[in-house]
matplotlib code that plots the C-alpha trace (Angstrom):
import matplotlib.pyplot as plt

x = [49.0, 51.0, 50.6, 52.0, 55.0, 55.7, 55.2, 57.6, 60.2, 60.0, 60.1, 63.3, 65.0, 64.7, 66.7, 69.4, 69.6, 69.7, 72.4, 74.5, 74.2, 75.1, 78.1, 79.3, 78.7, 80.7, 83.7, 83.6, 83.6, 86.3, 88.6, 88.1, 89.1, 91.9, 93.6, 93.8, 96.7, 99.6, 102.6, 103.6, 104.1, 106.8, 107.1, 108.5, 108.6, 109.0, 110.0, 112.5, 115.7, 117.0, 114.0, 115.0, 111.4, 110.1, 113.0, 112.1, 108.5, 109.5, 111.9, 109.3, 106.8, 109.3, 109.8, 106.1, 105.5, 108.2, 106.9, 103.2, 104.0, 106.2, 103.5, 101.0, 103.4, 103.1, 106.1, 107.4, 110.3, 111.3, 113.2, 115.3, 113.6, 112.5, 113.8, 110.7, 112.7, 113.7, 110.2, 108.5, 111.0, 110.8, 107.0, 106.6, 109.2, 107.7, 104.0, 104.0, 101.7, 103.2, 102.5, 103.8, 104.0, 104.4, 105.4, 105.3, 106.0, 106.3, 109.5, 109.4, 110.3, 110.1, 107.2, 108.7, 105.6, 105.7, 102.7, 102.8, 100.7, 101.1, 99.4, 99.6, 98.6, 98.3, 98.6, 100.3, 101.9, 100.2, 101.1, 99.0, 95.8, 92.7, 89.4, 86.8, 84.1, 86.0, 84.9, 87.4, 89.3, 88.4, 90.8, 89.8, 91.1, 94.7, 96.9, 98.5, 100.5, 100.2, 99.6, 96.4, 95.5, 93.6, 93.3, 94.6, 94.5, 95.8, 96.8, 97.3, 98.6, 100.9, 103.0, 106.4, 109.0, 110.7, 107.6, 106.0, 104.8, 106.9, 105.4, 101.8, 102.4, 104.2, 101.2, 98.8, 101.1, 101.0, 97.2, 97.0, 99.5, 97.5, 94.4, 96.2, 97.6, 94.2, 92.6, 95.5, 95.0, 91.2, 91.1, 94.4, 93.5]
y = [108.5, 105.6, 107.1, 110.5, 108.7, 106.8, 110.0, 111.9, 109.1, 109.0, 112.8, 112.8, 109.6, 110.2, 113.4, 111.8, 108.8, 111.2, 113.2, 110.1, 109.1, 112.6, 112.5, 109.3, 110.6, 113.8, 111.8, 109.5, 112.5, 114.3, 111.3, 110.5, 114.1, 114.6, 111.2, 110.4, 111.0, 110.6, 108.6, 107.4, 108.4, 110.3, 109.1, 111.5, 111.1, 114.2, 114.1, 115.4, 113.7, 113.5, 111.4, 107.7, 106.4, 108.5, 107.5, 103.8, 104.5, 106.3, 103.7, 101.0, 103.2, 103.7, 99.9, 99.2, 101.8, 100.3, 96.7, 97.6, 99.8, 97.1, 94.4, 96.6, 97.8, 101.4, 103.6, 104.9, 107.2, 107.5, 110.7, 111.4, 112.4, 116.0, 116.7, 118.6, 120.3, 117.1, 115.6, 118.6, 118.8, 115.1, 115.1, 118.1, 116.8, 113.3, 114.1, 112.1, 112.6, 113.0, 110.7, 112.4, 110.8, 113.5, 112.5, 114.7, 113.7, 115.0, 114.5, 111.6, 113.7, 112.3, 110.0, 107.7, 108.3, 109.7, 111.0, 110.7, 112.3, 110.8, 112.1, 110.4, 112.7, 112.1, 115.4, 117.7, 121.1, 123.6, 127.1, 129.8, 128.3, 130.5, 129.9, 128.1, 130.5, 133.5, 136.9, 139.1, 141.6, 139.7, 138.4, 134.8, 135.5, 136.2, 133.2, 131.5, 128.4, 125.7, 122.1, 120.4, 117.6, 114.8, 112.3, 112.0, 109.9, 110.7, 108.5, 109.7, 107.7, 107.5, 104.9, 104.0, 104.7, 101.4, 99.3, 99.1, 102.5, 102.3, 98.9, 100.2, 103.3, 101.2, 98.9, 101.9, 103.4, 100.2, 100.2, 103.8, 103.4, 100.4, 102.6, 105.4, 103.0, 101.4, 104.8, 105.6, 102.3, 102.7, 106.2, 106.6, 105.9]
z = [113.6, 112.1, 108.6, 109.9, 111.4, 108.1, 106.1, 108.3, 108.2, 104.4, 104.2, 106.3, 104.9, 101.2, 101.1, 103.2, 100.8, 97.8, 99.4, 100.0, 96.3, 95.1, 97.5, 96.0, 92.5, 93.5, 94.7, 91.6, 89.3, 91.5, 91.5, 87.8, 86.9, 89.3, 89.5, 85.8, 83.4, 85.9, 84.7, 88.2, 91.9, 93.7, 97.3, 100.0, 103.7, 105.9, 109.6, 112.1, 111.1, 114.7, 115.7, 115.4, 115.9, 113.1, 110.9, 111.5, 110.6, 107.5, 106.2, 106.6, 104.7, 101.9, 101.7, 101.7, 99.0, 96.8, 97.2, 96.7, 93.7, 92.1, 92.7, 90.8, 88.0, 89.2, 88.4, 91.7, 92.6, 96.2, 97.0, 100.1, 103.3, 103.4, 99.9, 98.6, 95.9, 94.2, 94.7, 93.1, 90.3, 89.5, 89.7, 87.4, 84.9, 84.6, 85.3, 88.5, 91.4, 94.9, 97.8, 100.9, 104.3, 106.9, 110.5, 113.6, 117.2, 120.7, 122.6, 125.0, 128.0, 131.5, 130.9, 128.2, 126.0, 122.5, 120.7, 116.9, 114.1, 110.6, 107.5, 104.1, 101.2, 97.5, 95.7, 93.3, 93.2, 90.9, 89.7, 88.0, 89.4, 89.6, 91.3, 89.1, 88.2, 89.4, 88.0, 86.1, 88.3, 91.5, 94.0, 93.1, 89.5, 90.6, 89.6, 92.6, 93.3, 96.0, 96.7, 95.6, 97.9, 96.0, 98.9, 102.5, 105.6, 109.1, 112.0, 115.6, 118.5, 121.5, 123.3, 124.5, 121.8, 122.5, 122.9, 119.5, 118.5, 115.4, 114.5, 115.0, 112.9, 110.2, 109.9, 109.7, 107.0, 105.0, 105.1, 104.0, 101.2, 99.9, 99.9, 98.1, 95.4, 95.0, 94.3, 91.9, 90.0, 89.9, 88.5, 86.6, 83.0]

ax = plt.figure().add_subplot(projection="3d")
ax.plot(x, y, z, "-o")
ax.set_aspect("equal")
plt.show()
């Protein structure tokens, strides 16, 4: 009976281990192909401009991105908040990848609690893209444009707007910006 148990364990565990290795190999190949060749990073923060808590989080993220990029000799251009036109134009013109920090929040209302969702995305705009392996005259073969997301991280939380939620989200943004820049440095050759 013990032999059957071990056989069953090996039979189940080996494919799981092989899958994990192939997953790591997939991401290594994916990141090597998609994150190489960029000349720098365009940073843009998007949020409701009337929300002072989000504005505070965004300004700290901009400062963190500038300091971290400078300390690693990464060319970085910070564009004005919500100015996607300038970000896309500058990125395309200079072969920069875009690092977007998107902030959304609920209104505080009667409860003095604000819920915030933050998403940091490393990506690029593309045009005339077609599906890999698409057949001629198929819908997948029609060129289209859009945003290609290379990497992203999200943070969700809530708290009193005046009691540290901006600080906590700023710290999370710094951690995620470090991760994005680490990936950029590792694969951008």
